[in-house]
NUDRENKOL-41110 format. One record per residue (C-alpha): residue number from 1; x, y, z. Coordinates in nm, 2 decimals. Layout:
// residues N
<num=NUM u=X v=Y w=Z>
...
***
This chain:
// residues 354
<num=1 u=13.10 v=11.60 w=11.16>
<num=2 u=13.34 v=11.41 w=10.93>
<num=3 u=13.21 v=11.31 w=10.60>
<num=4 u=13.20 v=10.93 w=10.51>
<num=5 u=13.51 v=10.96 w=10.28>
<num=6 u=13.70 v=11.13 w=10.57>
<num=7 u=13.84 v=10.81 w=10.73>
<num=8 u=14.22 v=10.91 w=10.82>
<num=9 u=14.31 v=11.06 w=11.14>
<num=10 u=14.43 v=11.42 w=11.13>
<num=11 u=14.80 v=11.49 w=11.08>
<num=12 u=15.01 v=11.72 w=11.31>
<num=13 u=14.98 v=12.01 w=11.03>
<num=14 u=14.60 v=11.96 w=11.03>
<num=15 u=14.60 v=12.00 w=11.39>
<num=16 u=14.83 v=12.28 w=11.43>
<num=17 u=14.64 v=12.49 w=11.17>
<num=18 u=14.31 v=12.39 w=11.35>
<num=19 u=14.47 v=12.54 w=11.67>
<num=20 u=14.59 v=12.87 w=11.49>
<num=21 u=14.23 v=12.92 w=11.38>
<num=22 u=14.11 v=12.88 w=11.75>
<num=23 u=13.95 v=12.56 w=11.69>
<num=24 u=14.03 v=12.35 w=12.02>
<num=25 u=13.82 v=12.09 w=12.21>
<num=26 u=13.65 v=12.30 w=12.47>
<num=27 u=13.34 v=12.22 w=12.69>
<num=28 u=13.14 v=12.54 w=12.78>
<num=29 u=12.97 v=12.35 w=13.06>
<num=30 u=13.29 v=12.25 w=13.25>
<num=31 u=13.43 v=12.60 w=13.36>
<num=32 u=13.10 v=12.72 w=13.51>
<num=33 u=13.04 v=12.38 w=13.70>
<num=34 u=13.37 v=12.38 w=13.84>
<num=35 u=13.32 v=12.74 w=13.96>
<num=36 u=12.98 v=12.67 w=14.10>
<num=37 u=13.11 v=12.36 w=14.28>
<num=38 u=13.38 v=12.58 w=14.46>
<num=39 u=13.16 v=12.87 w=14.53>
<num=40 u=12.91 v=12.66 w=14.69>
<num=41 u=13.18 v=12.54 w=14.96>
<num=42 u=13.32 v=12.86 w=14.98>
<num=43 u=13.00 v=13.04 w=15.05>
<num=44 u=12.91 v=12.78 w=15.30>
<num=45 u=13.24 v=12.79 w=15.48>
<num=46 u=13.23 v=13.18 w=15.53>
<num=47 u=12.86 v=13.18 w=15.59>
<num=48 u=12.82 v=13.20 w=15.96>
<num=49 u=13.13 v=13.42 w=15.99>
<num=50 u=13.00 v=13.65 w=15.73>
<num=51 u=12.64 v=13.64 w=15.90>
<num=52 u=12.80 v=13.72 w=16.24>
<num=53 u=13.00 v=13.99 w=16.08>
<num=54 u=12.70 v=14.14 w=15.92>
<num=55 u=12.49 v=14.12 w=16.22>
<num=56 u=12.76 v=14.30 w=16.42>
<num=57 u=12.79 v=14.57 w=16.16>
<num=58 u=12.41 v=14.62 w=16.17>
<num=59 u=12.39 v=14.65 w=16.52>
<num=60 u=12.69 v=14.90 w=16.56>
<num=61 u=12.51 v=15.10 w=16.27>
<num=62 u=12.17 v=15.11 w=16.45>
<num=63 u=12.36 v=15.18 w=16.77>
<num=64 u=12.52 v=15.51 w=16.62>
<num=65 u=12.22 v=15.63 w=16.42>
<num=66 u=12.13 v=15.85 w=16.71>
<num=67 u=12.45 v=16.05 w=16.69>
<num=68 u=12.33 v=16.19 w=16.34>
<num=69 u=12.13 v=16.50 w=16.43>
<num=70 u=11.99 v=16.54 w=16.05>
<num=71 u=12.02 v=16.17 w=15.89>
<num=72 u=12.07 v=16.21 w=15.52>
<num=73 u=12.09 v=15.99 w=15.22>
<num=74 u=12.46 v=16.00 w=15.23>
<num=75 u=12.49 v=15.92 w=15.61>
<num=76 u=12.25 v=15.63 w=15.54>
<num=77 u=12.45 v=15.50 w=15.23>
<num=78 u=12.77 v=15.50 w=15.45>
<num=79 u=12.59 v=15.32 w=15.73>
<num=80 u=12.48 v=15.05 w=15.48>
<num=81 u=12.84 v=15.02 w=15.33>
<num=82 u=12.97 v=14.97 w=15.68>
<num=83 u=12.70 v=14.69 w=15.74>
<num=84 u=12.80 v=14.54 w=15.41>
<num=85 u=13.16 v=14.53 w=15.43>
<num=86 u=13.18 v=14.17 w=15.55>
<num=87 u=12.98 v=14.07 w=15.24>
<num=88 u=13.20 v=14.27 w=15.01>
<num=89 u=13.51 v=14.09 w=15.13>
<num=90 u=13.32 v=13.74 w=15.08>
<num=91 u=13.23 v=13.86 w=14.72>
<num=92 u=13.60 v=13.97 w=14.66>
<num=93 u=13.75 v=13.63 w=14.76>
<num=94 u=13.45 v=13.45 w=14.56>
<num=95 u=13.53 v=13.65 w=14.24>
<num=96 u=13.91 v=13.59 w=14.26>
<num=97 u=13.85 v=13.21 w=14.32>
<num=98 u=13.61 v=13.21 w=14.03>
<num=99 u=13.87 v=13.38 w=13.81>
<num=100 u=14.15 v=13.17 w=13.90>
<num=101 u=13.92 v=12.83 w=13.84>
<num=102 u=13.79 v=12.97 w=13.51>
<num=103 u=14.13 v=13.02 w=13.39>
<num=104 u=14.25 v=12.70 w=13.51>
<num=105 u=13.96 v=12.50 w=13.37>
<num=106 u=14.00 v=12.64 w=13.03>
<num=107 u=14.38 v=12.59 w=13.01>
<num=108 u=14.33 v=12.23 w=13.11>
<num=109 u=14.11 v=12.17 w=12.83>
<num=110 u=14.32 v=12.31 w=12.54>
<num=111 u=14.63 v=12.48 w=12.69>
<num=112 u=14.71 v=12.85 w=12.58>
<num=113 u=14.56 v=12.95 w=12.26>
<num=114 u=14.57 v=13.31 w=12.10>
<num=115 u=14.38 v=13.36 w=11.79>
<num=116 u=14.16 v=13.63 w=11.65>
<num=117 u=14.01 v=13.40 w=11.38>
<num=118 u=13.67 v=13.31 w=11.60>
<num=119 u=13.62 v=13.68 w=11.62>
<num=120 u=13.62 v=13.72 w=11.23>
<num=121 u=13.27 v=13.74 w=11.09>
<num=122 u=13.16 v=13.42 w=10.91>
<num=123 u=12.86 v=13.40 w=10.66>
<num=124 u=12.79 v=13.06 w=10.76>
<num=125 u=12.71 v=13.17 w=11.10>
<num=126 u=12.43 v=13.41 w=10.98>
<num=127 u=12.33 v=13.18 w=10.70>
<num=128 u=11.98 v=13.09 w=10.74>
<num=129 u=12.00 v=12.77 w=10.56>
<num=130 u=12.30 v=12.68 w=10.75>
<num=131 u=12.13 v=12.76 w=11.08>
<num=132 u=11.83 v=12.57 w=10.99>
<num=133 u=12.04 v=12.29 w=10.93>
<num=134 u=12.21 v=12.33 w=11.29>
<num=135 u=11.86 v=12.28 w=11.45>
<num=136 u=11.87 v=11.93 w=11.38>
<num=137 u=12.23 v=11.86 w=11.42>
<num=138 u=12.38 v=11.61 w=11.69>
<num=139 u=12.51 v=11.91 w=11.91>
<num=140 u=12.15 v=12.03 w=11.95>
<num=141 u=12.02 v=11.69 w=12.07>
<num=142 u=12.31 v=11.66 w=12.31>
<num=143 u=12.25 v=12.02 w=12.46>
<num=144 u=11.87 v=11.92 w=12.50>
<num=145 u=11.98 v=11.60 w=12.66>
<num=146 u=12.21 v=11.77 w=12.90>
<num=147 u=11.93 v=12.02 w=12.99>
<num=148 u=11.68 v=11.75 w=13.04>
<num=149 u=11.94 v=11.57 w=13.29>
<num=150 u=12.00 v=11.88 w=13.47>
<num=151 u=11.62 v=11.95 w=13.52>
<num=152 u=11.56 v=11.60 w=13.61>
<num=153 u=11.82 v=11.60 w=13.89>
<num=154 u=11.71 v=11.92 w=14.04>
<num=155 u=11.37 v=11.76 w=14.09>
<num=156 u=11.49 v=11.44 w=14.23>
<num=157 u=11.77 v=11.66 w=14.46>
<num=158 u=11.48 v=11.89 w=14.58>
<num=159 u=11.25 v=11.60 w=14.67>
<num=160 u=11.51 v=11.39 w=14.83>
<num=161 u=11.68 v=11.68 w=15.03>
<num=162 u=11.31 v=11.82 w=15.16>
<num=163 u=11.18 v=11.49 w=15.22>
<num=164 u=11.47 v=11.41 w=15.43>
<num=165 u=11.45 v=11.75 w=15.63>
<num=166 u=11.07 v=11.77 w=15.67>
<num=167 u=11.11 v=11.72 w=16.04>
<num=168 u=11.32 v=12.02 w=16.08>
<num=169 u=11.13 v=12.21 w=15.85>
<num=170 u=10.83 v=12.16 w=16.04>
<num=171 u=11.00 v=12.31 w=16.36>
<num=172 u=11.08 v=12.64 w=16.19>
<num=173 u=10.79 v=12.82 w=16.35>
<num=174 u=10.92 v=12.70 w=16.71>
<num=175 u=11.28 v=12.79 w=16.67>
<num=176 u=11.47 v=13.11 w=16.71>
<num=177 u=11.57 v=13.31 w=16.38>
<num=178 u=11.91 v=13.21 w=16.41>
<num=179 u=11.83 v=12.84 w=16.41>
<num=180 u=11.60 v=12.92 w=16.10>
<num=181 u=11.89 v=13.05 w=15.93>
<num=182 u=12.11 v=12.76 w=16.03>
<num=183 u=11.86 v=12.51 w=15.92>
<num=184 u=11.75 v=12.65 w=15.59>
<num=185 u=12.12 v=12.69 w=15.50>
<num=186 u=12.21 v=12.34 w=15.58>
<num=187 u=11.93 v=12.23 w=15.35>
<num=188 u=12.02 v=12.45 w=15.08>
<num=189 u=12.37 v=12.37 w=15.10>
<num=190 u=12.30 v=12.00 w=15.07>
<num=191 u=12.09 v=12.08 w=14.75>
<num=192 u=12.35 v=12.29 w=14.62>
<num=193 u=12.68 v=12.08 w=14.64>
<num=194 u=12.48 v=11.76 w=14.50>
<num=195 u=12.36 v=12.00 w=14.21>
<num=196 u=12.71 v=12.12 w=14.19>
<num=197 u=12.86 v=11.78 w=14.15>
<num=198 u=12.61 v=11.69 w=13.89>
<num=199 u=12.71 v=11.97 w=13.70>
<num=200 u=13.07 v=11.87 w=13.73>
<num=201 u=13.03 v=11.55 w=13.60>
<num=202 u=12.79 v=11.67 w=13.31>
<num=203 u=13.09 v=11.92 w=13.23>
<num=204 u=13.33 v=11.64 w=13.21>
<num=205 u=13.09 v=11.43 w=12.99>
<num=206 u=13.04 v=11.72 w=12.77>
<num=207 u=13.43 v=11.75 w=12.74>
<num=208 u=13.46 v=11.41 w=12.64>
<num=209 u=13.20 v=11.47 w=12.37>
<num=210 u=13.34 v=11.78 w=12.24>
<num=211 u=13.69 v=11.61 w=12.22>
<num=212 u=13.53 v=11.33 w=12.01>
<num=213 u=13.35 v=11.60 w=11.77>
<num=214 u=13.69 v=11.78 w=11.75>
<num=215 u=13.88 v=11.48 w=11.64>
<num=216 u=13.60 v=11.36 w=11.42>
<num=217 u=13.56 v=11.70 w=11.26>
<num=218 u=13.96 v=11.71 w=11.16>
<num=219 u=13.94 v=11.37 w=10.99>
<num=220 u=14.11 v=11.37 w=10.65>
<num=221 u=14.05 v=11.21 w=10.32>
<num=222 u=14.32 v=10.97 w=10.17>
<num=223 u=14.36 v=11.23 w=9.90>
<num=224 u=14.41 v=11.51 w=10.15>
<num=225 u=14.66 v=11.34 w=10.34>
<num=226 u=14.85 v=11.28 w=10.00>
<num=227 u=14.84 v=11.61 w=9.90>
<num=228 u=14.98 v=11.75 w=10.24>
<num=229 u=15.25 v=11.50 w=10.21>
<num=230 u=15.32 v=11.65 w=9.87>
<num=231 u=15.33 v=11.99 w=9.99>
<num=232 u=15.55 v=11.92 w=10.29>
<num=233 u=15.76 v=11.67 w=10.12>
<num=234 u=15.76 v=11.76 w=9.77>
<num=235 u=15.61 v=11.57 w=9.46>
<num=236 u=15.72 v=11.22 w=9.48>
<num=237 u=15.75 v=11.22 w=9.08>
<num=238 u=15.97 v=11.53 w=9.07>
<num=239 u=16.18 v=11.38 w=9.37>
<num=240 u=16.20 v=11.04 w=9.20>
<num=241 u=16.32 v=11.23 w=8.88>
<num=242 u=16.56 v=11.45 w=9.04>
<num=243 u=16.72 v=11.11 w=9.22>
<num=244 u=16.75 v=10.95 w=8.86>
<num=245 u=16.92 v=11.28 w=8.74>
<num=246 u=17.15 v=11.29 w=9.05>
<num=247 u=17.25 v=10.90 w=8.99>
<num=248 u=17.30 v=10.94 w=8.62>
<num=249 u=17.52 v=11.23 w=8.68>
<num=250 u=17.72 v=11.04 w=8.95>
<num=251 u=17.76 v=10.73 w=8.70>
<num=252 u=17.89 v=10.95 w=8.43>
<num=253 u=18.14 v=11.11 w=8.65>
<num=254 u=18.24 v=10.78 w=8.79>
<num=255 u=18.29 v=10.64 w=8.44>
<num=256 u=18.50 v=10.95 w=8.35>
<num=257 u=18.72 v=10.85 w=8.61>
<num=258 u=18.81 v=10.49 w=8.49>
<num=259 u=19.05 v=10.58 w=8.23>
<num=260 u=19.25 v=10.75 w=8.48>
<num=261 u=19.26 v=10.42 w=8.72>
<num=262 u=19.58 v=10.26 w=8.81>
<num=263 u=19.40 v=9.90 w=8.79>
<num=264 u=19.05 v=9.74 w=8.78>
<num=265 u=18.99 v=9.45 w=9.02>
<num=266 u=18.71 v=9.22 w=8.92>
<num=267 u=18.54 v=8.92 w=9.06>
<num=268 u=18.56 v=8.86 w=8.72>
<num=269 u=18.22 v=8.93 w=8.60>
<num=270 u=17.98 v=9.04 w=8.89>
<num=271 u=18.24 v=9.31 w=9.06>
<num=272 u=18.44 v=9.56 w=8.92>
<num=273 u=18.65 v=9.83 w=9.13>
<num=274 u=18.86 v=10.09 w=8.96>
<num=275 u=19.17 v=10.20 w=9.20>
<num=276 u=19.36 v=10.49 w=9.14>
<num=277 u=19.71 v=10.55 w=9.28>
<num=278 u=19.95 v=10.84 w=9.27>
<num=279 u=20.23 v=10.80 w=9.52>
<num=280 u=20.32 v=11.17 w=9.52>
<num=281 u=19.96 v=11.29 w=9.58>
<num=282 u=19.78 v=11.02 w=9.77>
<num=283 u=19.85 v=10.87 w=10.08>
<num=284 u=19.65 v=10.55 w=9.98>
<num=285 u=19.49 v=10.43 w=9.67>
<num=286 u=19.14 v=10.58 w=9.61>
<num=287 u=18.82 v=10.38 w=9.48>
<num=288 u=18.76 v=10.60 w=9.18>
<num=289 u=18.46 v=10.39 w=9.05>
<num=290 u=18.28 v=10.05 w=9.12>
<num=291 u=17.99 v=9.84 w=9.00>
<num=292 u=17.81 v=9.53 w=8.98>
<num=293 u=17.67 v=9.33 w=8.69>
<num=294 u=17.60 v=9.56 w=8.38>
<num=295 u=17.77 v=9.84 w=8.54>
<num=296 u=18.09 v=9.62 w=8.63>
<num=297 u=18.09 v=9.51 w=8.27>
<num=298 u=18.06 v=9.89 w=8.13>
<num=299 u=18.35 v=9.95 w=8.38>
<num=300 u=18.58 v=9.67 w=8.23>
<num=301 u=18.49 v=9.76 w=7.89>
<num=302 u=18.61 v=10.15 w=7.94>
<num=303 u=18.94 v=9.99 w=8.11>
<num=304 u=19.00 v=9.79 w=7.80>
<num=305 u=18.95 v=10.05 w=7.58>
<num=306 u=19.19 v=10.29 w=7.77>
<num=307 u=19.45 v=10.04 w=7.84>
<num=308 u=19.38 v=10.00 w=8.23>
<num=309 u=19.51 v=9.70 w=8.36>
<num=310 u=19.24 v=9.44 w=8.48>
<num=311 u=19.32 v=9.20 w=8.74>
<num=312 u=19.10 v=8.93 w=8.87>
<num=313 u=19.08 v=8.90 w=9.26>
<num=314 u=18.72 v=8.80 w=9.37>
<num=315 u=18.77 v=8.84 w=9.74>
<num=316 u=18.95 v=9.18 w=9.72>
<num=317 u=18.69 v=9.30 w=9.45>
<num=318 u=18.40 v=9.22 w=9.69>
<num=319 u=18.57 v=9.35 w=10.00>
<num=320 u=18.67 v=9.68 w=9.81>
<num=321 u=18.30 v=9.72 w=9.67>
<num=322 u=18.12 v=9.66 w=10.01>
<num=323 u=18.37 v=9.84 w=10.25>
<num=324 u=18.50 v=10.12 w=10.07>
<num=325 u=18.28 v=10.40 w=9.94>
<num=326 u=18.33 v=10.61 w=9.61>
<num=327 u=18.61 v=10.85 w=9.60>
<num=328 u=18.74 v=10.72 w=9.94>
<num=329 u=19.09 v=10.58 w=10.03>
<num=330 u=19.11 v=10.22 w=10.11>
<num=331 u=19.13 v=10.12 w=10.47>
<num=332 u=19.47 v=10.02 w=10.64>
<num=333 u=19.38 v=9.68 w=10.66>
<num=334 u=19.36 v=9.64 w=10.30>
<num=335 u=19.70 v=9.81 w=10.23>
<num=336 u=19.88 v=9.49 w=10.20>
<num=337 u=19.61 v=9.31 w=9.94>
<num=338 u=19.60 v=9.63 w=9.72>
<num=339 u=19.98 v=9.69 w=9.73>
<num=340 u=20.03 v=9.33 w=9.60>
<num=341 u=19.80 v=9.41 w=9.31>
<num=342 u=19.94 v=9.74 w=9.23>
<num=343 u=20.31 v=9.60 w=9.25>
<num=344 u=20.21 v=9.35 w=8.99>
<num=345 u=20.06 v=9.61 w=8.77>
<num=346 u=20.36 v=9.82 w=8.81>
<num=347 u=20.58 v=9.49 w=8.74>
<num=348 u=20.36 v=9.40 w=8.44>
<num=349 u=20.39 v=9.76 w=8.28>
<num=350 u=20.77 v=9.77 w=8.33>
<num=351 u=20.80 v=9.43 w=8.14>
<num=352 u=20.57 v=9.57 w=7.87>
<num=353 u=20.80 v=9.88 w=7.85>
<num=354 u=21.11 v=9.68 w=7.82>
***
């Protein structure tokens, strides 16, 4: 049962770990009830055929008893096996169906699980204090309620079935043995299938309860969810510090590229984009640095300190900042605008040299 502070739904990791330990929602009532329900109809369906086969076998056995000059235990055992052969076939079919339904009923509840954890000894299971506490648990009360429901259902079903067939049962002494067997079998079958159906309903309700308990037992506290997230995703503080170092390294590397820039295009104050162009090594100008506000101001300062031309072109500066990533060449649709800027810079440099 979950503690009051366990208010969060279990995470997939929590569910996976519980499954590895063999902790799955499982009703012990459901497989047995399904098997019993199928066995009732199977036995009833083969009953008359099996009874006729047993009768024929017994008749044949008694007919051939006279052929044994000295009856022995061995010969009597062989005759009994021959007489019980039809019952053996019915039992073989019954056990086969029970095995298949048992596997299907369990797999339908929790799928395929292979774990040795439930087989490992646990001190809590033999601890008398813990065992005494379990005597007053919800599960004990639920089990008690199930047994009371079953007992009450048996009494009600027996009373209704017998009261409805009193007329037939009163004629038992006046009918043939075959008729007696048929009447009794019909009454027993009616009682059995009604009780089997009740067991299936109880098993389904028990599975719903066990699944609720399973989900409740896996609930987590807020701190457990945070701890699990930290284990899987990493410490948030460490990740934030790493990102800050990465951004600082990228900023320093970008600033070191400003002195090599061919021109810095500005907004003039909010945006600054440094373009580097080498006609012998590059197919198109490359954005070597860019920034806004304080970072843009620092780019302009470094450009001024290193004699890099600064040109005001607000539309081009905003477009380069938004459309072109760092260390990427400008797209073809900006060739003309950038070419004008670079041509102006080269022309300005030639005038300065002259």
